[in-house]
C-alpha positions as CSV (number, residue, x, y, z in Angstrom):
1,M,-1.4,-13.6,12.1
2,D,-2.1,-16.6,10.0
3,Q,-2.6,-14.6,6.9
4,I,-1.8,-11.0,5.9
5,H,-4.2,-8.9,3.9
6,M,-2.6,-6.2,1.8
7,L,-4.3,-3.4,-0.1
8,L,-2.4,-2.3,-3.2
9,V,-3.6,1.1,-4.5
10,E,-2.0,1.3,-7.9
11,D,-3.3,2.4,-11.3
12,N,-0.4,1.1,-13.4
13,P,-1.2,-2.5,-14.6
14,G,2.5,-3.2,-15.1
15,D,3.4,-2.3,-11.5
16,V,0.4,-4.3,-10.2
17,L,1.7,-7.3,-12.1
18,L,5.3,-6.9,-10.9
19,T,4.1,-6.5,-7.3
20,K,2.0,-9.6,-7.5
21,E,4.8,-11.6,-9.1
22,A,7.3,-10.4,-6.4
23,L,5.0,-11.6,-3.6
24,R,3.8,-14.8,-5.3
25,D,6.5,-17.0,-3.7
26,S,6.1,-15.4,-0.3
27,K,6.7,-17.4,2.8
28,I,4.0,-15.4,4.5
29,R,0.5,-16.3,3.3
30,N,-0.9,-13.1,1.9
31,N,-4.1,-12.0,0.3
32,M,-3.8,-8.9,-1.8
33,T,-6.6,-6.7,-3.0
34,V,-5.8,-4.3,-5.8
35,V,-7.7,-1.1,-6.5
36,G,-6.8,1.4,-9.2
37,T,-8.1,4.7,-7.7
38,G,-8.1,6.6,-4.5
39,E,-11.9,6.5,-4.5
40,M,-11.9,2.8,-4.7
41,A,-9.3,2.5,-1.9
42,L,-11.5,4.6,0.4
43,D,-14.6,2.6,-0.6
44,F,-12.7,-0.6,0.2
45,L,-11.3,0.7,3.6
46,Y,-14.7,2.0,4.6
47,R,-16.6,-1.0,3.1
48,R,-18.8,1.0,0.8
49,G,-20.5,0.1,-2.5
50,D,-18.9,-2.9,-4.1
51,Y,-16.7,-3.5,-1.1
52,E,-19.3,-4.0,1.7
53,E,-17.8,-7.5,2.4
54,A,-14.2,-6.3,2.4
55,S,-11.8,-7.7,4.9
56,P,-9.7,-5.5,7.2
57,V,-6.2,-4.8,5.9
58,D,-2.9,-5.2,7.6
59,L,-0.7,-3.2,5.2
60,I,-1.4,-0.7,2.5
61,L,0.9,-0.1,-0.5
62,L,-0.1,3.3,-1.8
63,D,0.9,5.0,-5.1
64,L,0.7,8.8,-4.9
65,N,-0.1,9.5,-8.6
66,L,-3.7,8.3,-8.9
67,P,-6.5,9.5,-11.0
68,G,-9.2,11.5,-9.1
69,V,-8.5,11.3,-5.4
70,D,-4.7,11.1,-5.2
71,G,-2.5,9.2,-2.8
72,Y,-1.9,12.2,-0.6
73,E,-5.7,12.6,0.0
74,V,-6.0,8.9,0.7
75,L,-3.1,9.0,3.1
76,E,-4.5,12.0,4.9
77,I,-7.9,10.4,5.4
78,I,-6.4,7.1,6.6
79,K,-4.2,8.8,9.1
80,Q,-7.0,11.0,10.5
81,D,-9.3,8.0,11.1
82,E,-9.3,6.5,14.6
83,T,-9.5,2.9,13.4
84,L,-7.4,3.1,10.2
85,R,-4.5,5.2,11.4
86,R,-2.7,2.2,12.9
87,V,-2.6,0.4,9.5
88,P,0.9,0.9,8.1
89,V,1.0,2.7,4.8
90,V,4.0,2.2,2.5
91,V,4.1,4.9,-0.1
92,L,5.4,3.1,-3.2
93,T,5.7,5.7,-6.0
94,S,7.7,6.6,-9.0
95,S,8.6,10.0,-7.5
96,A,12.0,10.6,-6.0
97,A,11.2,14.3,-5.2
98,E,12.1,15.5,-1.8
99,A,8.9,17.5,-1.7
100,D,6.8,14.3,-2.2
101,R,8.8,12.5,0.5
102,L,8.4,15.3,2.9
103,K,4.6,15.7,2.2
104,S,4.1,12.0,2.6
105,Y,5.9,11.9,6.0
106,N,4.0,15.0,7.1
107,L,0.8,13.1,6.4
108,H,2.2,10.2,8.6
109,A,3.2,7.7,6.0
110,N,5.1,4.8,7.6
111,C,7.7,4.8,4.9
112,F,8.4,6.2,1.4
113,V,9.8,4.0,-1.3
114,T,10.7,5.1,-4.8
115,K,9.9,2.5,-7.5
116,P,13.1,1.6,-9.2
117,L,13.4,1.2,-13.0
118,G,13.6,-2.3,-14.2
119,A,11.7,-5.4,-13.2
120,E,14.5,-7.1,-11.2
121,A,15.1,-4.0,-9.1
122,F,11.3,-3.6,-8.6
123,F,11.1,-7.2,-7.5
124,S,13.9,-6.7,-5.0
125,I,12.2,-3.6,-3.5
126,V,8.9,-5.3,-3.1
127,R,10.5,-8.3,-1.5
128,Q,12.4,-6.1,0.9
129,I,9.1,-4.3,1.8
130,E,7.6,-7.7,2.4
131,Q,10.6,-8.9,4.5
132,F,10.5,-5.8,6.7
133,W,6.8,-5.4,7.2
134,L,5.8,-9.1,7.4
135,N,8.8,-10.8,8.9
136,I,10.7,-8.2,11.0
137,V,8.3,-5.8,12.6
138,G,5.1,-6.6,14.3
139,L,2.0,-5.4,12.6
140,P,-0.7,-3.8,14.8
141,P,-3.7,-6.0,15.6
142,R,-6.8,-5.7,13.4
């Protein structure tokens, strides 16, 4: 792939900024779309409303704690959809609870990552996610 399109589903502006900063110097060209609610994520993925011209995504970074439709609901809908289920979903959340991890994997999340405290640790985690998903494994075709 010449360019990777990521969807970041995150309602915390600070975490959005840190994620963008961590990926800014990426060796892989990436285009990141950011949405702040589960409803917006689903509209984007299904190209509804303001997102009719949305591009297909190669990787989704999904927070669980979202207003309205939460990350679990988004994950469940994605993984039940014939065309979206192949898109890797990285749950990137502040929760370290075993119950959240188990529920995410039961809904077929591709991985579960707890956001660390502190900017440098957060940068490191996001860069490791990038390294793994964009440099090591092969993403499914669009």
